[in-house]
Structures are given as structure tokens and as C-alpha cells.
C-alpha positions in Angstrom: -15.7 -1.8 21.9 -13.2 -4.8 22.2 -9.7 -4.3 20.9 -9.4 -7.0 18.2 -5.6 -6.7 18.4 -5.7 -8.4 21.8 -7.5 -11.5 20.5 -5.8 -14.8 19.7 -4.4 -15.6 16.2 -7.3 -17.9 15.5 -9.9 -15.3 16.4 -8.1 -12.6 14.3 -8.3 -15.0 11.3 -12.1 -15.0 11.6 -12.9 -11.4 12.6 -10.1 -8.9 11.6 -11.0 -7.0 8.4 -14.5 -8.3 8.5 -17.6 -6.4 9.5 -21.3 -5.9 8.9 -22.2 -4.6 5.5 -24.0 -1.2 6.1 -26.3 -1.6 3.0 -27.6 -5.1 3.5 -26.7 -6.1 7.0 -24.7 -9.1 5.8 -22.3 -10.3 8.4 -19.5 -10.9 5.8 -17.9 -8.2 3.7 -19.3 -8.4 0.2 -17.3 -8.7 -3.0 -17.1 -5.2 -4.6 -16.3 -5.6 -8.3 -15.9 -1.9 -9.1 -13.2 -0.1 -11.0 -14.1 3.3 -9.6 -15.6 4.8 -6.5 -17.8 7.9 -5.9 -15.6 11.0 -5.6 -16.1 13.4 -2.6 -18.1 16.6 -3.2 -14.9 18.6 -3.5 -12.3 16.6 -5.4 -10.1 19.6 -6.1 -7.6 18.7 -3.4 -7.7 14.9 -3.9 -4.5 13.0 -4.3 -5.3 10.9 -7.4 -2.6 8.4 -6.6 -3.5 7.9 -2.9 -3.1 4.1 -2.2 -5.2 4.4 0.9 -8.3 6.1 -0.4 -11.0 4.5 -2.5 -10.9 6.3 -5.9 -9.7 3.9 -8.5 -9.0 0.1 -8.1 -5.5 0.4 -9.5 -4.8 2.5 -6.4 -6.7 0.2 -4.0 -10.0 -1.6 -3.6 -12.4 -2.2 -0.7 -11.6 -5.9 -0.7 -7.9 -5.2 -0.8 -8.2 -2.9 2.2 -10.1 -5.5 4.3 -7.4 -8.2 3.5 -4.5 -5.9 4.3 -6.0 -5.2 7.7 -6.3 -8.9 8.4 -2.8 -9.8 7.3 -1.1 -6.9 9.2 -2.9 -8.2 12.3 -1.8 -11.8 11.8 1.9 -10.8 11.3 1.9 -8.2 14.1 2.8 -5.5 11.6 1.7 -1.8 11.4 0.6 -2.0 7.8 0.3 -4.3 4.8 0.2 -4.0 1.0 -1.4 -6.7 -1.1 -0.4 -7.2 -4.7 -1.3 -9.3 -7.6 1.1 -12.2 -6.9 3.9 -13.3 -4.7 6.4 -12.3 -7.4 4.8 -8.8 -7.6 5.3 -8.5 -3.8 9.0 -9.5 -4.0 9.7 -7.4 -7.1 7.9 -4.5 -5.4 10.2 -4.6 -2.4 13.3 -4.8 -4.6 12.1 -2.0 -7.0 11.2 0.3 -4.1 14.3 -0.1 -1.9 17.2 -0.9 -4.3 18.9 2.0 -6.1 21.4 2.0 -8.9 24.8 0.7 -7.5 23.2 -0.9 -4.4 24.1 -4.4 -3.2 21.8 -7.1 -2.0 22.5 -10.4 -0.2 20.0 -13.1 -0.9 19.5 -16.8 -0.2 21.3 -18.7 -3.0 18.5 -21.2 -3.4 15.3 -19.3 -3.6 12.2 -19.0 -5.7 13.2 -19.1 -9.4 11.7 -15.6 -10.1 13.7 -14.1 -7.3 16.8 -15.8 -8.7 16.2 -14.3 -12.1 15.3 -10.8 -10.8 18.5 -10.6 -8.7 20.9 -12.6 -10.9 19.9 -11.2 -14.3 17.3 -8.4 -14.5 18.3 -6.0 -11.7 22.1 -6.3 -12.4 21.7 -5.9 -16.2 19.1 -3.1 -16.1 20.1 -1.1 -13.0 23.6 -2.0 -12.1 22.6 -3.6 -8.8 25.1 -6.0 -7.3 23.9 -9.3 -5.9 25.6 -11.8 -3.6 23.8 -15.2 -3.5 24.9 -17.1 -0.4 23.7 -19.9 1.9 21.9 -17.8 4.4 21.7 -20.7 6.9 25.5 -20.0 7.3 25.9 -16.7 9.3 29.6 -16.5 8.4 28.8 -16.5 4.7 26.5 -13.6 5.3 29.1 -11.7 7.3 31.7 -12.2 4.5 29.2 -10.9 1.9 28.4 -7.7 3.7 29.6 -4.5 1.9 29.3 -0.8 2.7 26.6 -0.5 0.0 24.6 -3.5 1.2 21.0 -2.2 1.2 19.0 -5.4 1.7 19.5 -8.8 3.2 16.7 -11.0 1.8 16.1 -14.6 2.9 13.6 -17.4 2.4 13.0 -19.5 5.4 12.2 -22.4 5.1 13.8 -22.1 1.6 12.3 -23.2 -1.6 12.9 -26.1 -2.4 15.6 -27.2 -0.1 13.7 -26.4 3.2 16.9 -24.7 4.5 16.2 -22.7 7.6 17.9 -19.4 8.3 18.2 -17.9 11.8 16.0 -14.8 11.5 17.0 -13.2 14.9 20.7 -13.5 14.2 20.5 -12.3 10.6 18.5 -9.3 11.9 21.5 -8.3 14.1 23.8 -8.5 11.0 21.4 -6.3 9.0 21.2 -3.7 11.7 25.0 -3.6 12.1 25.3 -2.2 8.5 21.9 -0.3 8.3 20.5 -2.7 5.8 16.8 -3.5 5.3 16.1 -7.1 6.4 13.3 -8.9 4.4 12.0 -12.4 5.0 10.0 -14.5 2.6 7.9 -16.6 5.0 5.6 -18.2 2.5 6.5 -21.8 3.5 5.7 -21.1 7.1 2.7 -18.8 7.0 2.0 -16.3 9.8 0.7 -19.1 12.0 4.0 -21.0 12.2 6.5 -18.1 12.1 6.5 -14.4 13.0 9.6 -12.8 11.4 8.7 -9.2 12.4 8.8 -10.2 16.1 12.3 -11.7 15.5 13.7 -8.5 14.0 12.8 -8.5 10.3 11.8 -5.2 8.7 9.4 -6.7 6.2 7.8 -10.1 5.8 6.6 -11.3 2.4 4.1 -13.9 1.4 2.8 -15.5 -1.7 -0.8 -15.5 -0.7 -1.4 -18.0 -3.5 0.0 -20.7 -1.3 -0.9 -21.4 2.4 -2.7 -18.2 3.2 -5.3 -18.7 0.5 -5.0 -22.5 0.9 -7.5 -23.5 -1.8 -5.5 -23.3 -5.0 -8.0 -20.9 -6.6 -6.6 -17.4 -6.2 -3.3 -15.5 -6.7 -1.8 -12.7 -4.6 1.2 -11.5 -2.7 1.6 -9.4 0.4 4.3 -7.4 2.2 3.8 -6.5 5.9 5.9 -4.1 8.1 6.2 -0.6 9.3 3.9 2.2 7.9 6.7 4.2 6.4 8.1 1.2 4.5 4.7 -0.2 3.3 3.5 3.2 2.1 6.5 3.5 -0.2 5.8 0.1 -1.7 2.1 1.1 -2.2 3.0 4.3 -4.0 5.8 2.9 -6.2 5.1 -0.7 -6.8 1.4 -0.8 -6.7 -0.1 2.5 -7.9 2.7 3.4 -10.4 3.7 -0.1 -11.6 0.1 -1.5 -11.6 0.7 -4.6 -9.5 -2.6 -4.4 -7.7 -4.7 -7.5 -6.8 -8.1 -8.0 -8.3 -11.0 -7.5 -5.8 -12.2 -11.1 -6.5 -8.8 -12.6 -5.6 -8.7 -10.5 -2.5 -12.2 -11.7 -1.5 -11.2 -15.3 -2.2 -8.0 -15.0 -0.1 -10.0 -13.3 2.7 -12.2 -16.3 2.8 -9.3 -18.7 2.8 -7.5 -17.1 5.7 -10.3 -18.0 8.1 -9.2 -21.6 8.2 -5.5 -21.0 8.2 -4.8 -22.2 11.8 -6.7 -25.4 11.3 -5.1 -26.1 7.9 -1.6 -25.4 9.0 -1.9 -27.8 12.0 -3.2 -30.5 9.7 -0.5 -29.9 7.0 2.2 -29.9 9.7 1.0 -33.0 11.6 0.5 -35.0 8.4 3.9 -33.9 6.9 5.6 -35.0 10.0 4.2 -38.5 9.7 4.9 -38.6 5.9 8.5 -37.4 6.4 9.1 -40.1 9.1 7.8 -42.7 6.7 10.0 -41.6 3.9 13.1 -41.3 6.1 12.9 -45.0 6.9 12.1 -46.3 3.3 15.0 -48.2 1.7 14.5 -46.5 -1.7 14.8 -42.9 -0.4 18.2 -41.3 -0.9 17.6 -38.3 1.3 14.7 -36.5 2.9 14.8 -32.8 3.9 12.0 -31.7 6.3 12.6 -29.2 9.2 10.6 -31.3 11.6 13.1 -34.2 11.4 16.0 -34.2 13.9 18.2 -35.2 10.9 17.5 -31.8 9.2 20.7 -29.7 9.4 18.8 -26.7 10.8 16.2 -28.6 12.9 17.2 -26.7 16.1 16.9 -23.3 14.5 13.5 -24.3 13.1 12.4 -25.5 16.6 13.5 -22.1 18.0 11.6 -19.9 15.5 8.7 -22.0 14.3 5.8 -23.4 16.2 5.3 -26.4 13.8 7.2 -27.3 10.6 4.7 -26.8 7.8 3.8 -29.2 5.0 6.7 -28.9 2.5 9.6 -31.3 2.2 12.1 -32.4 -0.4 13.3 -35.9 -1.1 15.1 -38.0 -3.7 15.2 -41.7 -4.6 18.1 -44.1 -5.1 17.1 -44.2 -8.8 17.6 -42.6 -12.2 15.6 -39.8 -13.8 13.3 -42.2 -15.6 12.4 -43.9 -12.3 11.8 -40.6 -10.6 9.4 -39.7 -13.4 7.7 -43.1 -13.2 7.2 -42.7 -9.5 5.4 -39.4 -9.9 3.2 -40.7 -12.6 2.3 -43.8 -10.5 0.7 -41.6 -7.8 -3.1 -41.6 -7.5 -3.9 -39.2 -4.6 -0.8 -37.0 -4.8 -1.1 -34.6 -7.8 1.9 -33.9 -10.1 1.6 -30.1 -10.2 3.5 -26.9 -9.1 2.7 -24.7 -6.2 2.3 -25.6 -2.5 -0.3 -25.1 0.2 -3.3 -26.5 -1.6 -5.9 -28.7 0.0 -4.6 -31.6 -2.2 -1.1 -32.9 -2.0 1.2 -31.7 -4.8 4.5 -33.0 -6.0 7.0 -31.8 -8.7 10.2 -33.5 -9.9 13.2 -31.3 -10.7 15.9 -33.1 -12.6 19.6 -32.5 -12.5 19.5 -29.8 -15.2 18.1 -27.0 -12.9 20.1 -23.8 -13.6 20.5 -23.3 -9.8 21.8 -26.9 -9.3 25.2 -25.8 -8.2 23.7 -24.0 -5.2 21.8 -27.0 -4.0 23.2 -29.3 -1.2 25.1 -32.2 -2.9 22.3 -34.7 -2.3 19.9 -32.6 -4.3 22.0 -32.4 -7.4 20.9 -35.6 -9.1 17.3 -34.4 -9.0 14.7 -34.2 -6.3 11.0 -34.0 -5.5 9.4 -31.0 -3.8 6.4 -32.4 -2.0 3.6 -30.3 -0.5 1.5 -32.5 1.8 -2.2 -31.6 1.6 -5.2 -32.1 3.8 -5.9 -35.7 2.9 -5.6 -38.4 5.7 -1.9 -39.0 6.3 -2.5 -42.8 6.1 -3.9 -42.3 2.5 -0.9 -40.2 1.5 1.5 -42.8 2.8 -0.5 -45.6 1.1 -0.2 -43.7 -2.2 3.5 -43.4 -1.8 3.8 -47.1 -0.9 1.9 -48.2 -4.0 4.1 -45.9 -6.2 7.2 -47.4 -4.7 5.8 -50.9 -5.5 4.9 -49.9 -9.0 8.5 -48.8 -9.6 9.9 -52.0 -8.0 11.5 -50.0 -5.2 
């Protein structure tokens, strides 16, 4: 039998975790909407909380197991745990590996739920110390290291600034103090970036975004070594109840199949759109890792194969004009999230509680723009007509 691990990324997206259904002969794994599974004839020695055996769907489900196999293969990890959302995955990592009195270093501009977990909830409830630093600055990380540093956590590219942190170099810093190194690679997807091969211990994804890719399912995943993932399964999934529904796992399994095709299109279109915005007279700034003007373009070029579909930009205009611009768009949809088939844009004004961590050009407000799968010419035309509508 062929070793599926030796196949290309694109082939793994199609075949890993899939198989012929024994009952019907269907060539695609069916959706199994069951809460419980038939117990073995002798259940007296059964571990009722085993996250790797089909007993009860809060422990794991068939569709979850298939998806975990696929994602582990795509990231080059030994094992994977899939949870109900990206936030559940992140919280699961922190809950599992941070103890009272521990210290964590985290990207100072990150997903808002991570900011709240590490800035408010974990310090207040568990006495965990947090240092929020610009992780694109290696010296800032070095200065933040402490004897009790247990985790260095980064987002790269970061949300929403698109800051890029050097995974390989930060891995060395983590190893020097025995800290766990975790990378949220949601903006890149496994197709564009492989943090485990660069030295990360765990890679985290909001499956809701690019991996699903259709804007219709929610999930999160953590991939890494067996001994680490097993701890997350037992603590954050089984005993905190963060499990994914079988239907969402099935939807995401379907979405992964086209991940390579979609990421190429997202990246190629975003490059064209970013180049257009960079030259427009009304644009105050544009942050996209694929532009040579991006502060960390060379790092992105080193550790990413393409530059994904997310960018940030701002206008030479007031808040009211930024809002008018958004509401003048016809193809691009004003909505949160990224990685959908349609282009999405959200305006964040200058009152964001994390504003003081943003680069100076962001602090008067900015757009986060996720370029979709529409024709890039149509996306650019939509931006042009919105500029015209605003007199810009």
C-alpha cells in the first residue's frame, strides 16, 4: 500500500483522512451525526475519557478523527486536536500548559480574544504573568524572557497588522530557556507556511478561516508532537468540552480539498490589489507582506511560499469617510472574518483598546481587508468606484 505521507501537499488535501465507507462503498467519508458509539463487549476496562476512542462525541467523533489525520499530515505534525473554534484551540493551549505563576510572551497585536485571555482573564484568575511585545523585534523578545517563561506565542502574519515574526529565530530563543513555542498560522494556512519545520512546538489554526474557506463552519486546530497534543485532548477537549461538532468537522474536511487552489488565487489576487492600493493617491498606508515596502517582507519571503490574502490599509481621510468608503463597496462585503470565498472588509476606528500597540500609521483607524476569490479586476474596480463615490 502506498505511503500517503510521501505524497505532495495537494494530494494529501484530497486523500488523507478519506477512505471508502465499509457499509455503503461510498468513496467519501460519511457524516456521522451520533452522540454515542457501540461499546466493546467488555467495557469494564474502558477509559471513559479516552480522546482517541469512539465512545462519546464529547471525547471525539469519527469525523473529527478523519479531519485530525488530514491536518496533521498537512502541517507535518505527529498528531492534531480539533476543537470547536480557533479561540477554543488557543485557550486550550494556554489552559493546558500554563500554571499559576507562569509567564508567557505574546505578540502585542493579536486576535482580540487572545489579548483578553492573556491580558485580563489568565492574570486575574490564575496569577499568570503576560508580556505583550512586538515579536517581529527579536531584541524585544530577548528582553522579555524570564526564568519562569513557559510559552512564547506569536501570530505570523499578525492580525490585523500583518506583522511577520521570524519563526526560526524565535524557536532558538524559546529553546534557550526551555519554553514552549506556539505559532498561530491562521493567516498563512499550512499551504503557505510550515511552522513545525521551522522549529515551533505547536501550530494553531482557526479552521473557520482559510482551511474551511467557505464561510460556513467553525473550528480550531492544534498540531504538534503526540505527547503535547494528547495533553490538550484530555484537558481542553474532554474535560472542558471544547469539542467540534461532527457536521462542522465534515464541512471543514470538504473545504480542505481545495485549499491549495484557493490559497494560490487569494495570494495572487491580493498581490495585484495591494499593488493597486499602494499607488492610489488617497491611500495613507498599505501593509501586505508581499510588497517590498512591508517592513518584514524579507522574513516573509524566507518562511512563506506566497503571502496570503489579508492586508491592512488606511485612507487620507476622517472616520466618516472611511465608513462611507466601506458602505460604497458593491462586491467587497463589510463583515468580519477572513478566508471566505467572498472578499471581506472591516473598518476599525481609532478607539480600539489595543491601539497603542499598533504601528503609528494604524492609530487613526484602518481597514482589514481579506481578498476573496473574485476576479482581481472586479475587486479593483469595486475599490475604484468606492474611491470615486467618496471623492478621493
